[in-house]
Kinemage of the C-alpha trace (Angstrom):
@kinemage 1
@onewidth
@group {chain A} dominant
@subgroup {mainchain}
@vectorlist {calphas} color= white
{ca unk a 1} P 11.655 -63.254 -270.629
{ca unk a 2} L 12.644 -60.145 -271.594
{ca unk a 3} L 11.168 -56.774 -269.966
{ca unk a 4} L 12.724 -53.395 -270.551
{ca unk a 5} L 12.739 -51.066 -267.895
{ca unk a 6} L 12.721 -47.369 -267.257
{ca unk a 7} L 16.931 -47.366 -266.981
{ca unk a 8} L 16.712 -49.431 -270.491
{ca unk a 9} L 17.849 -52.583 -268.825
{ca unk a 10} L 16.602 -55.602 -270.641
{ca unk a 11} L 15.617 -58.238 -267.946
{ca unk a 12} L 15.476 -61.482 -269.086
{ca unk a 13} L 14.648 -63.361 -265.697
{ca unk a 14} L 11.361 -62.406 -263.441
{ca unk a 15} L 12.662 -64.760 -260.299
{ca unk a 16} L 15.964 -64.812 -259.241
{ca unk a 17} L 17.281 -66.820 -255.803
{ca unk a 18} L 21.272 -65.560 -255.786
{ca unk a 19} L 23.465 -67.448 -253.058
{ca unk a 20} L 25.921 -65.910 -251.084
{ca unk a 21} L 28.946 -67.923 -250.035
{ca unk a 22} L 31.153 -67.352 -246.818
{ca unk a 23} L 34.595 -66.695 -248.444
{ca unk a 24} L 32.682 -63.832 -250.699
{ca unk a 25} L 30.924 -62.417 -247.306
{ca unk a 26} L 33.947 -62.245 -245.304
{ca unk a 27} L 36.548 -62.022 -248.144
{ca unk a 28} L 38.406 -64.556 -246.739
{ca unk a 29} L 38.345 -62.657 -243.160
{ca unk a 30} L 36.764 -63.479 -240.135
{ca unk a 31} L 34.276 -61.190 -240.021
{ca unk a 32} L 31.646 -60.133 -242.757
{ca unk a 33} L 33.343 -57.372 -245.550
{ca unk a 34} L 30.464 -54.837 -245.332
{ca unk a 35} L 31.476 -53.142 -247.859
{ca unk a 36} L 30.961 -56.473 -249.898
{ca unk a 37} L 27.851 -56.925 -248.474
{ca unk a 38} L 26.084 -53.442 -248.974
{ca unk a 39} L 27.563 -53.746 -253.184
{ca unk a 40} L 25.327 -56.959 -253.782
{ca unk a 41} L 22.688 -55.413 -251.326
{ca unk a 42} L 22.503 -52.350 -253.932
{ca unk a 43} L 22.174 -54.897 -256.188
{ca unk a 44} L 19.577 -57.122 -255.320
{ca unk a 45} L 18.165 -53.646 -254.609
{ca unk a 46} L 18.012 -52.091 -257.879
{ca unk a 47} L 16.514 -55.634 -258.886
{ca unk a 48} L 13.831 -55.817 -256.566
{ca unk a 49} L 12.617 -52.155 -257.782
{ca unk a 50} L 12.565 -53.217 -261.641
{ca unk a 51} L 9.755 -56.038 -261.174
{ca unk a 52} L 12.363 -58.868 -260.182
{ca unk a 53} L 11.436 -61.059 -257.307
{ca unk a 54} L 14.963 -61.615 -255.276
{ca unk a 55} L 15.725 -64.361 -253.121
{ca unk a 56} L 18.870 -64.806 -251.036
{ca unk a 57} L 19.828 -67.521 -249.750
{ca unk a 58} L 23.223 -66.527 -247.379
{ca unk a 59} L 25.976 -68.296 -245.710
{ca unk a 60} L 28.218 -66.397 -243.530
{ca unk a 61} L 25.894 -67.083 -240.139
{ca unk a 62} L 28.934 -68.971 -238.493
{ca unk a 63} L 31.325 -66.786 -239.557
{ca unk a 64} L 29.496 -63.911 -237.915
{ca unk a 65} L 29.122 -65.890 -234.449
{ca unk a 66} L 33.226 -66.939 -234.536
{ca unk a 67} L 33.863 -63.398 -235.028
{ca unk a 68} L 31.176 -61.574 -232.612
{ca unk a 69} L 32.928 -64.452 -229.341
{ca unk a 70} L 36.077 -63.291 -230.575
{ca unk a 71} L 37.172 -67.036 -231.768
{ca unk a 72} L 40.400 -67.507 -233.939
{ca unk a 73} L 41.109 -70.939 -233.560
{ca unk a 74} L 39.791 -73.518 -235.997
{ca unk a 75} L 36.388 -74.974 -234.724
{ca unk a 76} L 36.383 -78.766 -235.061
{ca unk a 77} L 33.407 -79.342 -232.171
{ca unk a 78} L 29.767 -79.454 -233.464
{ca unk a 79} L 27.764 -78.098 -230.679
{ca unk a 80} L 29.870 -74.950 -230.698
{ca unk a 81} L 29.430 -74.665 -234.376
{ca unk a 82} L 26.284 -74.962 -233.394
{ca unk a 83} L 26.696 -72.076 -230.651
{ca unk a 84} L 28.384 -69.736 -233.166
{ca unk a 85} L 25.437 -70.331 -235.698
{ca unk a 86} L 22.962 -68.855 -233.242
{ca unk a 87} L 24.947 -65.902 -232.083
{ca unk a 88} L 25.572 -65.423 -235.492
{ca unk a 89} L 22.627 -65.663 -237.269
{ca unk a 90} L 20.785 -62.748 -235.353
{ca unk a 91} L 23.623 -60.742 -236.310
{ca unk a 92} L 23.943 -61.662 -239.851
{ca unk a 93} L 20.092 -61.049 -240.607
{ca unk a 94} L 20.751 -57.414 -238.904
{ca unk a 95} L 23.261 -56.958 -241.042
{ca unk a 96} L 20.988 -57.455 -244.098
{ca unk a 97} L 17.789 -55.734 -242.338
{ca unk a 98} L 19.369 -52.752 -242.364
{ca unk a 99} L 21.430 -52.407 -245.409
{ca unk a 100} L 18.124 -53.481 -247.046
{ca unk a 101} L 15.993 -50.845 -245.368
{ca unk a 102} L 18.292 -48.136 -246.559
{ca unk a 103} L 16.809 -49.251 -249.543
{ca unk a 104} L 13.129 -49.139 -248.313
{ca unk a 105} L 12.905 -52.934 -248.471
{ca unk a 106} L 11.948 -55.276 -245.893
{ca unk a 107} L 13.568 -58.702 -245.579
{ca unk a 108} L 12.268 -61.457 -243.776
{ca unk a 109} L 14.447 -64.465 -242.324
{ca unk a 110} L 13.772 -68.252 -243.389
{ca unk a 111} L 15.311 -70.772 -241.930
{ca unk a 112} L 15.221 -74.401 -243.328
{ca unk a 113} L 17.175 -78.105 -242.802
{ca unk a 114} L 16.927 -81.088 -245.428
{ca unk a 115} L 13.770 -82.634 -243.281
{ca unk a 116} L 11.547 -79.160 -244.029
{ca unk a 117} L 11.403 -79.782 -247.366
{ca unk a 118} L 12.070 -83.817 -247.525
{ca unk a 119} L 8.374 -83.505 -245.642
{ca unk a 120} L 5.071 -82.996 -247.265
{ca unk a 121} L 3.293 -80.463 -245.101
{ca unk a 122} L 6.693 -78.944 -244.318
{ca unk a 123} L 7.741 -78.657 -247.883
{ca unk a 124} L 4.036 -76.895 -248.793
{ca unk a 125} L 4.558 -74.512 -245.913
{ca unk a 126} L 8.013 -73.078 -246.970
{ca unk a 127} L 6.678 -72.952 -250.503
{ca unk a 128} L 3.801 -70.831 -249.743
{ca unk a 129} L 5.254 -68.804 -247.268
{ca unk a 130} L 8.437 -67.747 -249.737
{ca unk a 131} L 5.553 -67.381 -252.255
{ca unk a 132} L 3.696 -65.195 -250.006
{ca unk a 133} L 6.390 -63.017 -249.200
{ca unk a 134} L 6.950 -62.424 -252.947
{ca unk a 135} L 4.062 -61.500 -253.600
{ca unk a 136} L 3.915 -58.667 -250.386
{ca unk a 137} L 7.190 -57.347 -251.960
{ca unk a 138} L 9.552 -58.537 -249.214
{ca unk a 139} L 12.724 -60.530 -249.872
{ca unk a 140} L 13.287 -63.330 -248.423
{ca unk a 141} L 17.055 -64.147 -246.513
{ca unk a 142} L 17.134 -68.211 -246.520
{ca unk a 143} L 19.931 -70.444 -244.680
{ca unk a 144} L 20.034 -73.839 -243.154
{ca unk a 145} L 19.056 -73.668 -239.448
{ca unk a 146} L 22.627 -74.652 -238.209
{ca unk a 147} L 21.269 -74.561 -234.833
{ca unk a 148} L 19.399 -77.971 -235.130
{ca unk a 149} L 20.221 -79.278 -238.326
{ca unk a 150} L 24.191 -80.901 -238.412
{ca unk a 151} L 24.770 -81.952 -242.051
{ca unk a 152} L 25.462 -78.999 -243.554
{ca unk a 153} L 28.624 -77.610 -239.984
{ca unk a 154} L 29.547 -81.593 -240.575
{ca unk a 155} L 30.549 -80.632 -243.751
{ca unk a 156} L 29.030 -83.303 -244.932
{ca unk a 157} L 29.302 -83.879 -248.598
{ca unk a 158} L 25.500 -82.471 -249.848
{ca unk a 159} L 25.324 -80.271 -246.643
{ca unk a 160} L 25.471 -76.695 -247.950
{ca unk a 161} L 23.938 -74.142 -248.987
{ca unk a 162} L 24.931 -74.473 -252.634
{ca unk a 163} L 22.270 -77.507 -252.466
{ca unk a 164} L 19.835 -75.542 -250.373
{ca unk a 165} L 19.965 -72.442 -252.837
{ca unk a 166} L 18.813 -75.588 -255.467
{ca unk a 167} L 16.231 -76.984 -253.293
{ca unk a 168} L 14.921 -73.133 -252.582
{ca unk a 169} L 14.857 -72.461 -256.780
{ca unk a 170} L 12.942 -75.401 -257.187
{ca unk a 171} L 10.577 -74.929 -254.247
{ca unk a 172} L 9.357 -71.116 -255.831
{ca unk a 173} L 9.641 -72.154 -259.479
{ca unk a 174} L 12.397 -69.734 -259.618
{ca unk a 175} L 14.046 -68.798 -263.402
{ca unk a 176} L 17.257 -68.388 -262.478
{ca unk a 177} L 19.754 -69.382 -259.318
{ca unk a 178} L 22.803 -67.757 -259.123
{ca unk a 179} L 25.606 -69.027 -256.794
{ca unk a 180} L 27.923 -65.940 -256.439
{ca unk a 181} L 31.633 -67.220 -254.797
{ca unk a 182} L 35.102 -65.780 -255.470
{ca unk a 183} L 36.251 -67.644 -258.081
{ca unk a 184} L 35.306 -67.071 -261.964
{ca unk a 185} L 33.405 -70.028 -262.359
{ca unk a 186} L 34.317 -73.298 -263.711
{ca unk a 187} L 37.598 -73.996 -265.318
{ca unk a 188} L 39.039 -76.721 -267.547
{ca unk a 189} L 42.198 -77.975 -265.214
{ca unk a 190} L 42.475 -75.789 -261.601
{ca unk a 191} L 43.077 -71.852 -262.288
{ca unk a 192} L 45.307 -71.546 -259.005
{ca unk a 193} L 47.895 -73.957 -260.818
{ca unk a 194} L 47.554 -74.374 -264.010
{ca unk a 195} L 48.034 -70.539 -265.957
{ca unk a 196} L 46.631 -72.545 -268.735
{ca unk a 197} L 43.510 -73.365 -267.114
{ca unk a 198} L 40.093 -71.682 -269.104
{ca unk a 199} L 37.195 -70.610 -268.026
{ca unk a 200} L 33.934 -72.596 -269.715
{ca unk a 201} L 31.332 -70.213 -270.289
{ca unk a 202} L 28.652 -72.903 -270.149
{ca unk a 203} L 27.419 -75.893 -269.340
{ca unk a 204} L 25.003 -78.091 -271.801
{ca unk a 205} L 24.444 -81.566 -269.621
{ca unk a 206} L 26.155 -81.729 -266.563
{ca unk a 207} L 28.181 -85.362 -266.989
{ca unk a 208} L 30.708 -87.581 -266.219
{ca unk a 209} L 33.158 -84.842 -267.523
{ca unk a 210} L 31.833 -82.162 -265.926
{ca unk a 211} L 31.393 -83.696 -262.654
{ca unk a 212} L 34.886 -84.607 -262.817
{ca unk a 213} L 36.433 -80.764 -263.265
{ca unk a 214} L 34.249 -80.369 -260.482
{ca unk a 215} L 36.539 -82.140 -258.370
{ca unk a 216} L 39.613 -80.505 -260.344
{ca unk a 217} L 38.666 -76.564 -259.262
{ca unk a 218} L 37.798 -77.875 -255.973
{ca unk a 219} L 38.883 -75.396 -253.473
{ca unk a 220} L 37.275 -76.008 -250.575
{ca unk a 221} L 34.872 -72.741 -250.424
{ca unk a 222} L 32.898 -72.234 -247.436
{ca unk a 223} L 31.401 -75.899 -246.645
{ca unk a 224} L 30.941 -76.770 -249.649
{ca unk a 225} L 33.444 -75.921 -253.000
{ca unk a 226} L 33.312 -76.750 -256.826
{ca unk a 227} L 31.711 -80.310 -256.772
{ca unk a 228} L 28.829 -79.006 -254.979
{ca unk a 229} L 28.239 -76.198 -256.856
{ca unk a 230} L 28.099 -78.506 -259.612
{ca unk a 231} L 25.677 -81.090 -257.757
{ca unk a 232} L 23.250 -77.893 -257.132
{ca unk a 233} L 23.792 -76.985 -261.078
{ca unk a 234} L 22.215 -80.873 -261.301
{ca unk a 235} L 19.485 -80.271 -259.137
{ca unk a 236} L 18.262 -77.249 -260.332
{ca unk a 237} L 18.849 -77.784 -263.972
{ca unk a 238} L 17.155 -80.834 -263.783
{ca unk a 239} L 13.928 -79.062 -262.506
{ca unk a 240} L 14.285 -76.523 -265.610
{ca unk a 241} L 15.803 -73.278 -263.596
{ca unk a 242} L 18.944 -71.953 -265.334
{ca unk a 243} L 21.977 -71.645 -263.337
{ca unk a 244} L 24.990 -69.354 -263.337
{ca unk a 245} L 28.293 -69.598 -261.030
{ca unk a 246} L 30.255 -66.382 -261.015
{ca unk a 247} L 32.675 -64.042 -259.245
{ca unk a 248} L 30.779 -61.950 -256.577
{ca unk a 249} L 33.220 -59.487 -256.937
{ca unk a 250} L 32.847 -58.306 -260.172
{ca unk a 251} L 30.866 -55.067 -260.737
{ca unk a 252} L 27.304 -54.871 -260.989
{ca unk a 253} L 27.729 -59.020 -261.902
{ca unk a 254} L 23.968 -59.614 -260.346
{ca unk a 255} L 22.246 -56.930 -262.148
{ca unk a 256} L 24.721 -58.320 -265.805
{ca unk a 257} L 23.420 -61.580 -264.686
{ca unk a 258} L 19.894 -61.164 -264.910
{ca unk a 259} L 20.318 -58.988 -267.750
{ca unk a 260} L 21.722 -61.918 -269.532
{ca unk a 261} L 24.991 -61.326 -270.051
{ca unk a 262} L 27.668 -64.204 -270.592
{ca unk a 263} L 29.836 -63.657 -267.158
{ca unk a 264} L 30.589 -67.009 -265.566
{ca unk a 265} L 29.841 -70.308 -266.160
{ca unk a 266} L 26.137 -71.015 -267.465
{ca unk a 267} L 24.313 -74.474 -266.975
{ca unk a 268} L 21.592 -74.561 -269.414
{ca unk a 269} L 18.441 -76.108 -267.932
{ca unk a 270} L 17.987 -80.122 -268.937
{ca unk a 271} L 14.092 -79.795 -268.945
{ca unk a 272} L 11.549 -76.867 -269.462
{ca unk a 273} L 10.605 -75.030 -266.260
{ca unk a 274} L 6.318 -75.540 -266.937
{ca unk a 275} L 6.954 -79.460 -268.130
{ca unk a 276} L 8.889 -80.703 -265.511
{ca unk a 277} L 6.094 -79.186 -262.462
{ca unk a 278} L 3.305 -80.433 -264.806
{ca unk a 279} L 4.483 -83.593 -265.392
{ca unk a 280} L 5.152 -84.060 -261.614
{ca unk a 281} L 1.875 -82.223 -260.700
{ca unk a 282} L -0.502 -84.411 -263.667
{ca unk a 283} L 1.834 -87.802 -263.588
{ca unk a 284} L -1.218 -89.183 -261.574
{ca unk a 285} L 1.406 -91.133 -259.213
{ca unk a 286} L 1.296 -88.912 -256.500
{ca unk a 287} L -2.225 -88.430 -256.610
{ca unk a 288} L -3.457 -89.354 -253.417
{ca unk a 289} L -7.269 -88.018 -253.312
{ca unk a 290} L -10.040 -86.176 -255.433
{ca unk a 291} L -11.793 -83.038 -255.326
{ca unk a 292} L -15.155 -82.715 -257.165
{ca unk a 293} L -15.945 -78.641 -257.564
{ca unk a 294} L -19.190 -77.095 -258.380
{ca unk a 295} L -19.031 -74.477 -261.868
{ca unk a 296} L -18.765 -71.500 -260.037
{ca unk a 297} L -15.180 -72.890 -258.883
{ca unk a 298} L -14.519 -73.800 -262.333
{ca unk a 299} L -14.812 -70.888 -264.328
{ca unk a 300} L -12.819 -69.073 -261.177
{ca unk a 301} L -9.895 -71.640 -261.839
{ca unk a 302} L -10.272 -71.955 -266.016
{ca unk a 303} L -11.052 -68.243 -266.625
{ca unk a 304} L -9.926 -65.994 -263.802
{ca unk a 305} L -6.786 -68.049 -262.921
{ca unk a 306} L -8.069 -68.135 -259.410
{ca unk a 307} L -7.101 -70.301 -256.295
{ca unk a 308} L -9.415 -73.442 -255.219
{ca unk a 309} L -11.387 -72.146 -252.299
{ca unk a 310} L -13.507 -74.476 -249.540
{ca unk a 311} L -16.975 -73.043 -250.651
{ca unk a 312} L -16.482 -74.357 -254.605
{ca unk a 313} L -15.660 -77.847 -253.329
{ca unk a 314} L -18.710 -80.274 -253.746
{ca unk a 315} L -17.655 -83.660 -252.494
{ca unk a 316} L -14.059 -84.914 -251.316
{ca unk a 317} L -13.297 -88.605 -252.062
{ca unk a 318} L -10.500 -91.005 -250.812
{ca unk a 319} L -8.265 -89.947 -247.593
{ca unk a 320} L -4.686 -87.725 -247.953
{ca unk a 321} L -2.819 -85.274 -245.696
{ca unk a 322} L -2.208 -81.853 -245.959
{ca unk a 323} L 0.897 -81.366 -248.839
{ca unk a 324} L -0.579 -84.045 -250.799
{ca unk a 325} L -1.512 -83.962 -254.528
{ca unk a 326} L -4.824 -84.563 -255.010
{ca unk a 327} L -7.022 -85.078 -258.723
{ca unk a 328} L -9.334 -82.284 -259.127
{ca unk a 329} L -13.531 -83.126 -260.904
{ca unk a 330} L -15.861 -80.848 -261.933
{ca unk a 331} L -19.141 -82.423 -261.181
{ca unk a 332} L -19.879 -83.656 -264.776
{ca unk a 333} L -16.944 -85.857 -264.090
{ca unk a 334} L -14.241 -84.296 -266.382
{ca unk a 335} L -10.827 -83.758 -265.081
{ca unk a 336} L -9.712 -80.607 -264.667
{ca unk a 337} L -6.529 -81.022 -263.340
{ca unk a 338} L -4.408 -81.278 -260.037
{ca unk a 339} L -2.998 -79.405 -257.158
{ca unk a 340} L -1.079 -79.561 -254.075
{ca unk a 341} L -4.022 -79.740 -251.201
{ca unk a 342} L -2.942 -77.276 -247.688
{ca unk a 343} L -6.037 -79.431 -246.171
{ca unk a 344} L -6.626 -83.005 -245.287
{ca unk a 345} L -9.491 -84.734 -246.429
{ca unk a 346} L -10.698 -84.721 -242.986
{ca unk a 347} L -10.780 -81.416 -242.595
{ca unk a 348} L -11.723 -80.868 -246.345
{ca unk a 349} L -15.116 -82.744 -245.537
{ca unk a 350} L -15.833 -80.575 -242.674
{ca unk a 351} L -14.751 -77.039 -244.437
{ca unk a 352} L -16.324 -78.105 -247.840
{ca unk a 353} L -19.256 -75.717 -249.332
{ca unk a 354} L -18.307 -73.187 -246.174
{ca unk a 355} L -17.076 -69.633 -246.969
{ca unk a 356} L -13.129 -68.987 -246.100
{ca unk a 357} L -14.020 -67.189 -243.135
{ca unk a 358} L -15.714 -69.520 -241.190
{ca unk a 359} L -12.511 -71.618 -241.557
{ca unk a 360} L -11.288 -70.833 -238.912
{ca unk a 361} L -14.588 -71.299 -236.668
{ca unk a 362} L -15.011 -74.863 -238.372
{ca unk a 363} L -11.965 -76.455 -237.899
{ca unk a 364} L -10.175 -74.280 -234.692
{ca unk a 365} L -7.095 -73.363 -237.046
{ca unk a 366} L -6.681 -71.940 -240.182
{ca unk a 367} L -3.939 -72.708 -242.936
{ca unk a 368} L -5.193 -69.983 -244.768
{ca unk a 369} L -8.541 -69.343 -247.253
{ca unk a 370} L -7.050 -71.573 -249.954
{ca unk a 371} L -7.759 -75.301 -250.040
{ca unk a 372} L -5.449 -75.477 -253.207
{ca unk a 373} L -3.337 -72.204 -254.203
{ca unk a 374} L -3.301 -71.381 -257.842
{ca unk a 375} L 0.537 -72.162 -257.537
{ca unk a 376} L 0.257 -75.056 -257.073
{ca unk a 377} L -2.112 -76.039 -259.527
{ca unk a 378} L -1.708 -77.621 -263.123
{ca unk a 379} L -5.404 -77.754 -264.939
{ca unk a 380} L -6.148 -79.522 -268.273
{ca unk a 381} L -7.201 -77.632 -271.098
{ca unk a 382} L -9.853 -78.966 -273.617
{ca unk a 383} L -9.069 -77.909 -277.186
{ca unk a 384} L -10.480 -78.411 -280.317
{ca unk a 385} L -8.335 -79.516 -282.672
{ca unk a 386} L -9.749 -81.179 -285.984
{ca unk a 387} L -13.120 -81.936 -285.035
{ca unk a 388} L -12.062 -83.943 -281.911
{ca unk a 389} L -11.688 -82.729 -278.002
{ca unk a 390} L -7.702 -83.065 -277.051
{ca unk a 391} L -6.745 -82.691 -273.875
{ca unk a 392} L -3.522 -80.115 -273.315
{ca unk a 393} L -1.585 -79.627 -270.033
{ca unk a 394} L -1.955 -76.057 -268.957
{ca unk a 395} L 0.252 -74.643 -266.033
{ca unk a 396} L -0.956 -72.644 -263.625
């Protein structure tokens, strides 16, 4: 996507996840580097005002907590690290809040664990919340919930904010994932030891050779390193998200990357984002039930790109839980598409045909007016081809 702005910037991406590592935020010291943070926030704020939808995945909570408590010795005790995270997370968010407030931008904290995204309902809750924040123009600041999740602070290979950022990028259908660190990207050899090491500007496919280079470039950055950054790039690109690993200290690096400038190491998607999500929703492999909707709801979905509301549901078939994928049909038996449901089959049986304003009274709770939100919907359209009707997947 290319969009020319009032400041003559040609932006290539609309929705961007930006991962900021501990070493970058602290400058290798024991405290947050306010100059670095202020500079990064100013760049994100500029993009925000130009219509880009940014989400930040930020490390730094433990480092902030360590500084606040005046601890300088190495900390290996997990409960103590959780204490540092509890102390530091509020200070980290307060810093972001103050910095973004100077640009009249509201921020919101989102603490996630892998369990949150593995659970159907947790996945849906996190996705809907982050997408709602973007719709409201709020910049989300995401971090691993170290207070209850020990994967990251144990320094396990896959427990780090690099992989969390890839999960978030997939969660919100991001166009670009920027992983900022204090190195320039992936090299052909260890740049700290080999003066002949060359930066790799682009990776078309993450194969065994690239994975080995990640090990060679390993620098124990934060809780991860280049290995985890390569793993994060593999996860994101497999779902159609473009990834760049770049040096966060470079001038205006975020703006330059979103403008399509070649800096750092760029990893190309192995599939299109649209096709990846459509295949998942429309495959039928995970479909748990069926919703039959009336003519008005059909028009709202197909012609107006609206969400599916309870009032338009004629009947529900099968048993399924909140967060499951359901097939959607019209009353004539035509398959319209699939979507992730915000309510269980039991709940929908109670609220079908009712106005959204009555959901809370009927159920004694309310997950929102949308039974299937438009962001969680993939529709099939029928087109005429050489006199025959052909079903073509169309993402909504």
